[in-house]
SEMI-737065 format. One record per atom (N, C-alpha, C, O): residue in one letter; z negated, x negated, y negated. Coordinates in steps of 0.02 Angstrom, whole numbers, plus 50000, padded with zeros to 5 digits. Each point is the difference from the previous one (the first is absolute). Example, Ala and Ser with C-alpha at 12.3 -4.5 7.8 and 13.67 -1.06 7.14 Angstrom:
BEGIN
a496104934050284 a500005004549941 a500004995549940 a499674994850001 s500695007049946 s499974995849941 s499635003949945 s499924997549945 
***
This chain:
BEGIN
m500004995950060 m500005004149940 m500004995749937 m499804994250003 s500415008549942 s500024996449938 s499314998949972 s499565004350007 h500324990049960 h499364998449972 h499835004449940 h499425001449987 n501095000849976 n499865003949941 n500085007550012 n499955004049953 g500174998050109 g500025007150017 g500625003649978 g500015006149999 n500504990349981 n500625003149977 n500425002050060 n500244995750037 k499855010949974 k500365002350059 k500744998449997 k500324999350052 k499955000149887 k500714998449993 k500154993150029 k500544999050029 e499004996349964 e500114993450027 e500025000150076 e500394996450030 v499195007750001 v499965000350072 v500625003450029 v500234998050053 s500045007049913 s500565003950026 s500664996249996 s500495002150032 r499564992549931 r500634996449992 r500034994350050 r499624995249995 l500835005350052 l500064994850051 l500334993749972 l499764994550013 i500775006449949 i500384994449972 i500025000749924 i500135005549974 d499744989149990 d500045000349927 d500724999449976 d500235004249961 y500124990750063 y500694998949978 y500424996950056 y499754996450043 l500895005249955 l500504996550040 l500484996649951 l500285003349957 a499804990250051 a500424996249953 a500564996450037 a499914997650056 i500665002149912 i500574996150026 i500164994649948 i500145001649942 v499844992250079 v500074994349955 v500604995750020 v500134999150059 g500234998449892 g500574995650012 g500364998549935 g499694999249948 v500985000650055 v500404999449939 v500545005450001 v500265001850053 k499905000949889 k500495005349995 k500714997450010 k500405003150035 h499754991249933 h500674997250004 h499954992650015 h499924996049954 p500145002050109 p499984992950018 p500564996249965 p500565002349997 n499274991849976 n500504996149962 n500294994250041 n500384996149973 g499445003550091 g500274994750042 g499604993650001 g500144995650040 s499355003949917 s499584994050000 s499525000450059 s499925005350031 s499744989149984 s499564999850057 s499355003949988 s499685002150048 k500134998849889 k499365003349985 k500035003549933 k500294997549952 q499415008550045 q499955003849939 q499295002849992 q499614999950048 n500235002549893 n499355003049989 n499985007050031 n500455004049986 p499054997650055 p499965006650031 p499835005449949 p499624998749952 v500665007250058 v499855005749956 v499865006150043 v500155000150060 l499555004949910 l499865006350035 l500645004250003 l500275001949948 l499974999550112 l500605004050008 l499835007550000 l500335004049967 h499164997850071 h499785007050003 h499255000250014 h499724995350028 r499975010149952 r499295001150017 r499885007550008 r500305004149965 y499274997550081 y499845007050014 y499245000650004 y499684996450038 p500015008249924 p500345004249950 p500184995949938 p499774994349991 e500655008649966 e500224996549940 e499485000249945 e500034996049953 t499515008650051 t499475000549949 t499354996950027 t499894999950061 n499704997649894 n499374996850020 n499475005150018 n499985005549973 h499584992550073 h499425004150015 h499484998949944 h499974994649971 a499645010550016 a499514999649946 a499474994650014 a499754996849954 d500085002250109 d499474995350018 d500264993150019 d499614995350009 f501065004049996 f500284993550020 f500724999549975 f500455003450025 q499664992349926 q500674999149972 q500374994450037 q499714994950019 f500935006349991 f500424995150033 f500124994049954 f500075000949939 t499944993150089 t500134993949961 t500614996450027 t500094999550061 n500344998149894 n500604996550021 n499864993150030 n500454996750025 e498925001149971 e499814993850033 e500095000450075 e500024994850034 v500035011249992 v500125001050072 v500644996450021 v500044997650056 c500455002149899 c500634996750016 c499894992750021 c500324997650047 y499234999049919 y499884992950013 y499524999150060 y499994994650030 f499625010549986 f499614999850062 f500475000750060 f499904996750051 c500615007549942 c500475001150055 c500474994150010 c500164998250056 q500054998649889 q500464994450004 q499754994349956 q500274998749947 p499204997950077 p499694994749959 p500454994149985 p499904996549951 e500605002350092 e500464994449990 e500645002149965 e500474996149993 g499565010149984 g500605002649968 g500435003850049 g499904999750061 c500595003949912 c500465003850042 c500564995350023 c500414997849960 i499605000750104 i500454995050028 i500645003350025 i499985005250034 n500594991849949 n500655002350024 n500254995150052 n499974993949991 v500305008750065 v500214995750055 v500705002150023 v500265005249980 c500034990650062 c500675001350029 c499905002450072 c499744996350042 r500475009849972 r499955002850067 r500625004250014 r500365001949953 r499774999650110 r500545004650016 r499775007149983 r499495002350025 p500895001349933 p499785006749978 p499895005050057 p499595004549992 n500774994850065 n499945004950053 n499484997950052 n499995002850055 k499594992449929 k499504997650047 k499315002449980 k499804999449942 i499835003450106 i499315002249988 i499554993950003 i499984996650051 l499675002149896 l499624993849994 l499275001050017 l499564999249957 h500305002750106 h499315001050020 h499594993649995 h499415000249985 e500924994150028 e499634993749999 e499784998049929 e499564995849992 d500755007249957 d499834998549931 d499485004849971 d499834999649941 t499935005150100 t499515004849976 t499304997150005 t499814997150051 s499805003849896 s499314997650000 s499555005249968 s500235004349962 s499134995450053 s499525004649970 s499354996449985 s499824995150033 f499825007449918 f499364996949981 f499605005149960 f500255005449982 v499134992950003 v499555004449964 v499704996349940 v499834994150005 f500115009349939 f499654997249942 f499525005349974 f500045005850019 t499514992349937 t499515004749973 t500035000049924 t500134994949968 l499755011050003 l499955000949928 l499285002149985 l499775005150026 t499894991149933 t499295001349986 t499915001849926 t500214996249956 e499485009550031 e499865002049931 e499454995649971 e499494998850033 k500634998849906 k499524995449969 k499325003249987 k499484996950011 d500535009249964 d499385003249980 d499585002450059 d499404998650005 s500935005150040 s499635003250055 s499984995850063 s499575001050043 g500914994249963 g500044996150062 g500315003950057 g499974997850058 f500335008049927 f500305004250052 f500644996650025 f500404997649961 v499685002250105 v500554996550032 v500525004950027 v499835005050032 r500804993549954 r500565003650031 r500434995050037 r500074994249980 y500225008250075 y500384995650044 y500755001049989 y500245005649992 g500124988950007 g500725000249995 g500304997450065 g499924994250017 v500425010250019 v500334998150063 v500754999449985 v500325004749978 c499954989450035 c500694998549979 c500434997850059 c499784996150042 v500825006449961 v500514997950048 v500604997349961 v500285003549958 n499914990350056 n500564996849966 n500594999350048 n499914998250058 f500685003249917 f500614999150040 f500584998749953 f499935000749939 y500654997450089 y500584998449960 y500495005950002 y500255001950053 r499895000749889 r500445005849992 r500694997649976 r500044995949955 p500505006850075 p500674998149977 p500125001949927 p499745005049976 f500654990949990 f500185001649931 f500385006749999 f500345001850048 e499595001749897 e500425005949989 e500734998049998 e500164994449980 k500285010150041 k500714998550006 k500304997649933 k500394995449998 k499415007949947 k500274998249935 k499754993149978 k500374996249969 d498995002250048 d499734993449983 d500344994650040 d500144994649975 l499985006850090 l500334995250043 l500714998649977 l500224994350001 a500145011049979 a500684999249976 a500024995949936 a500444995849990 k499075005349966 k499964996349938 k499884992550013 k500294995749967 l499275002950082 l499844993050016 l500604996650034 l500134994249988 r500235009650055 r500604997150031 r500514998049947 r500294994650003 s499815009849948 s500474998549946 s499774994049959 s500404995749983 k498965004250002 k499724994449961 k500064993550039 k500144994749971 n499765005750095 n500044994050042 n500714997350003 n500114993949998 r500395010650006 r500704997950000 r500194996649934 r500344994950000 q499435008049945 q500154997149935 q499674993149993 q500304995449971 s499095004050055 s499654993649997 s500364994750039 s500074994349978 r500175007450083 r500364995250041 r500664997949967 r500204994250003 t500135010749964 t500634998449966 t499884995049943 t500394995349992 k499085005749970 k499834995449945 k499834993150027 k500194994949972 i499445004950084 i499804993650029 i500614996250025 i500064994049989 n500405009650045 n500604996850025 n500434997249944 n500284994650006 k499775009249939 k500394997649943 k499684994049968 k500354995349979 a498985004750018 a499644994449969 a500044993750043 a500014994449974 e500005006550093 e499984994350045 e500694997350017 e500064994350023 t500475009749967 t500684997850016 t500264995549944 t500045002249943 p500154991550072 p500254995449949 p500665002649970 p500435002450036 d499634996949900 d500615002049966 d500534994750009 d499864994149990 a500755007950030 a500544995350013 a500204996149937 a500324994850005 t499515007849938 t500194996649938 t499474995249976 t500124996349952 d499285003750081 d499484995449979 d500214992950017 d500304998850052 q499544996449905 q500194993150008 q499414995950024 q499445000849977 l500694994650071 l499514995150021 l500064993849956 l500464999449960 g499064996150047 g499994994149958 g500614995550010 g500204996649953 n500105003550108 n500574995650013 n500675003349984 n500534997350016 g499445008649952 g500625003349979 g500295004650052 g500515003249987 q499184997250075 q500265004350052 q499735007149991 q499455001049973 k500935003950050 k499785006949997 k499585001750061 k500114997150054 v499435007549938 v499555001850055 v500395002950058 v499794999250058 g500765004149929 g500375003350053 g500444995450040 g500335002450047 t499714991149938 t500444995350035 t499684997850065 t499415001450012 i500974995150030 i499774997750065 i499474994749992 i499505000150037 n500574995249918 n499534994649991 n499405002349959 n500025000149938 k499455001850098 k499395002349967 k499494994450000 k499974996050047 s499635003849902 s499484995049996 s499425001950046 s499975005750023 d499584989649991 d499425001350042 d499555005349969 d499705004050035 e500274996049899 e499595004949965 e500265007150012 e499615004750007 t501054996149994 t500305006550012 t499875002450072 t499855005850010 k500204989550039 k499865001750070 k499275002250008 k499865004850036 k499704991749931 k499295001750003 k499885007049972 k499615003850027 h500744997749919 h499945006649968 h500235005550048 h499695005350003 c500854993550033 c500275004950048 c499505001350056 c499925005750021 c499754989150003 c499495000750053 c499415004249975 c499725004050037 e500104994949900 e499455003749972 e500175007549994 e499565004250008 i501074997249979 i500225007049995 i499935003450068 i499775005750004 l500454990850050 l499975003050067 l499295001350023 l499885004850036 s499664990949943 s499315000850022 s499565003149947 s499384999850004 s500935003149945 s499625002849945 s499565005850021 s500225004250040 p499164996149935 p499565005750016 p500285006649977 p499785005350024 q500704994649929 q500285006249975 q500375003850054 q500115006149993 r500094990550062 r500355003450054 r499555005150034 r500245004650033 k499114994649960 k499535004650031 k500005006949966 k499675004550025 h500694996349920 h500015006349965 h500335005550042 h499905005949986 r500484992250066 r500335005050040 r499495004350038 r500125005950012 a499314991250006 a499475003850034 a499495002349950 a499424997850001 f500785006649955 f499545002249947 f499525005250028 f500105002750054 r499374998549909 r499445004150024 r500195007450003 r500365002549957 t499385001050093 t500195006950013 t499415004750007 t500095006149997 h499304991350013 h499415004150011 h499454998149951 h499944994249980 t499665010650001 t499464998849953 t499335002450028 t499985005150035 l499494991349950 l499345001850025 l499775006649970 l500055001149939 t499715003350104 t499765006649978 t499325001350031 t499884998550058 s499675004349903 s499325001350023 s499855007549999 s500155003449951 l499564998950103 l499735006850004 l499244999450002 l499744996350042 c499925007149913 c499284998949994 c499625006649992 c500185004249959 i499304996650081 i499545005649994 i499354997549971 i499724995050023 i500045008549925 i499364998249969 i499525005850013 i500145005849983 s499294992650046 s499525005250018 s499294997250000 s499904994050010 r499625010349980 r499294998250006 r499784999850072 r499464997550016 n500965005350029 n499835000450071 n500284994050038 n500594998549994 p499004998150045 p500224993950035 p500355001550066 p499844997050052 f500655007649946 f500375001650061 f500604995450006 f500575002249997 i499294991450010 i500534994949994 i500555000950052 i500595000249982 s499235000550081 s500505000550054 s500425006349992 s500614999950010 t499075005749973 t500365006349992 t500494999649942 t500585002150007 f499204995349937 f500444999349943 f500594995350014 f500565001149978 r499304993550060 r500544995350017 r500535003450043 r500594998949990 r499195005150057 r500495003650043 r500415004849958 r500605000850012 c499085002549940 c500375004649956 c500544996349961 c500565002449993 l499264991849981 l500484996149960 l500574997350043 l500574999849977 l499284998250084 l500534997550045 l500485005750018 l500604998850007 t499135007250000 t500445005850013 t500455001449940 t500595001450008 l499134998249932 l500395000949939 l500544994749994 l500565001449979 k499274992550039 k500494994549998 k500585001450048 k500584998949982 r499275003550078 r500535001550048 r500445005849976 r500615000050013 i499105004849951 i500405005449972 i500484997449947 i500585002049998 i499174993449960 i500434997049947 i500584996250032 i500575000649977 e499294995550075 e500534996250034 e500505004650034 e500604998749999 a499155006750032 a500445004750034 a500465003549950 a500595001150014 c499145000649928 c500415003249948 c500554995349976 c500575002149988 y499264991550005 y500504995149977 y500554999350052 y500595000049983 q499234999450081 q500504999350053 q500445006250006 q500604999650011 r499095006249981 r500385006250005 r500505000649942 r500565002250010 t499224995849931 t500455000149942 t500594995350011 t500575001749984 n499294992350042 n500544995250014 n500485002750053 n500604999049995 a499135004350056 a500425002650053 a500465005549974 a500585000550021 k499155003849934 k500415005349971 k500574997349958 k500575002450001 n499274992449961 n500494997149954 n500474995150034 n500504997949972 g499325000250091 g500414995250036 g499994993149970 g500494996450005 k498945001749963 k499964993749965 k499604994850039 k499974994249980 g499735007750075 g499554995450035 g500334993550020 g499724994749990 s500895005750040 s500334994050024 s500254995649944 s500054994050008 k500125009049934 k500264996149944 k499464995849968 k500154994849971 h499225007350034 h499464996349967 h499774994050039 h499574996349977 t500715002650083 t499784994450040 t500394993649987 t499944995250037 q500465004849911 q500404994149984 q499564994449978 q500254994649984 
***
């Protein structure tokens, strides 16, 4: 029972359900996590939601990775528990969090593919020697007799880290979090894992309807 006798506190099983991640992944390895959705959207009179929950769910930031979009990433799923303690009363609430990697939205993925192609085009133009450029001995770069410096430059192009841009990131870290005064950790974790499977099933079903699943495996 509640220490202050408030029946409303006892009758509420869950305070909030929060979904944390990024709205529009930019292709970088890490972004600042933000609140995507929360239920309910309004605060309870006795306990207001705080956006600091985002950093409890993703303390290292929202990580973007490269995965096959049609692959279920059970091995990348993790769960943990944190606590929120009120400064004045010392009242503790539990945060049960499940983290997994969610595929980018189709429009975000298309935008990143286009950006990646443009980036590779600029890199290739910058790294390709101009046939009109002159070497110190008066020879043109495009001739058969190339200097050692030119050969070295060509080797650097072939082994350039920029070639790794072809495997750009496709999945972003997403957190499902239940906040409650009740320490039903295992039960809440099972609920979140079920919600995660529903989200993945909806994504796969959408891809199957649109016939896009096989195209995203490039």
